[in-house]
N, C-alpha and C positions, 0 to 999 in steps of 0.2 A: 311329431306334433307336439308341441310343449304341455297343452291343455290333458292328450292321452297320458302323456309320462305320470303327469301329478296325479292322474286318479287312478293308474296302474299301480303307482307305487303306493298307496294305500293299502294296509294288512285288512284294515276291517270290510275294506270293499271287496279285495280279493278273497276274502272268506265267503262271502256272503253270495257270491257270484262264480256261476261254474266258470271250468278254466277255459272256456270256449271263448270267451269274451276276453280273455287276457292273453292264453297263452297258444289259441288256435287250435286246442287238443281238448280230446274228453278222454277222459279217465287215461291219461298218457298216450293217448292214440292219435292219428290225425284224424280227421271225419270219415273220408274213405277207408281206412281201413278199421276203424270202429265201427263202420255198417257190416265189415266182412266178417268181423268176429262176430257179431249177433247170431242169435239163434234165427231160422228161417221164420218163423212166427212174427218175432219182436220185428225183424227186418221189414217184411210183409208189411206190417200194420205203420211202419213208419213212412214207409215210402206210400202208402195208402193216403195218409193221413198228409203226406206232401203234394200228393195229386187232387187229392179234394180239396185241401186251402187255397192251389192254384185255378183250380175249374170256379171256386166260390168268388177269388178275386177276377178272375177273367168274367163271372156274371156280373159283378158291381163296377165294372171298367165299361162293361157295357151298356151295361143301363145308363151310368152316368156320363160317360164321356162319347159314345158311340151312338147316340140316339137318333142323328138325322145323318148318320156317313152312310148307311146304305142308300140305294137308288130307290126311289119312291114307289117305282112298280113293285119292288118286292120285298119292301120295307114292313107292311103289314103281317107277310110269312115269316120274314127272321125275327120280326117283334114276337109272334107267337111261339116259335118255334123255342126262342130264349125264356120265354117266361113260363111255358112248358117245363122245359129243361130245369130251369133254376126251382120250381116249385117241384117237380121230382126229386131232386137232391135234396132238397131242403127237407123235406118230407121224408125221405130215406133216411137222414138223419137223424130227425125226431124219431123214428119207429125204432132205430139201435138205442136211443137215450131210454125210450121206454123199454125196450126189452131189456136191458140191462138193468134199470131200477126193479122191474119183475123181477127178475133172473136174482138179483141180491136179497130182494123181501123173502121170496120163496124160500131160497137159502137158509136167510135166516129162522124161517119158519119150521123148515126141516131141521135144522141143528136143535130150537128149543122142543119140537116132539120127539126126536130121536134121544136128544141127552140135556134131558131135564135137569137133572141134579149136578150137573155140571155148570148149569146158565145160573146158579142160585150163587 
């Protein structure tokens, strides 16, 4: 593709964007080997975030495009189930964000209380 060759030949663009866009590699590794060399915690975080993204995209797709797909006899129960599952998923994400913000705030308060002379 000519436009891809023009875009990928510009040094200013290739410096700003990750290698994945132009070389199909991350830090010199293919995507599969890049995930394999990660620490277990990082690997689980990446895989978990991919599943979370897929679940959110499924709920958005179901809400917008499959509204009348289900048979009328079971449509109300499916709609209720998907609404409850989506609400639980978004609620869990918000609790994780709130927990992270609280932990960062408490860590900062702890650092100020324990090491006040280094904070000045």
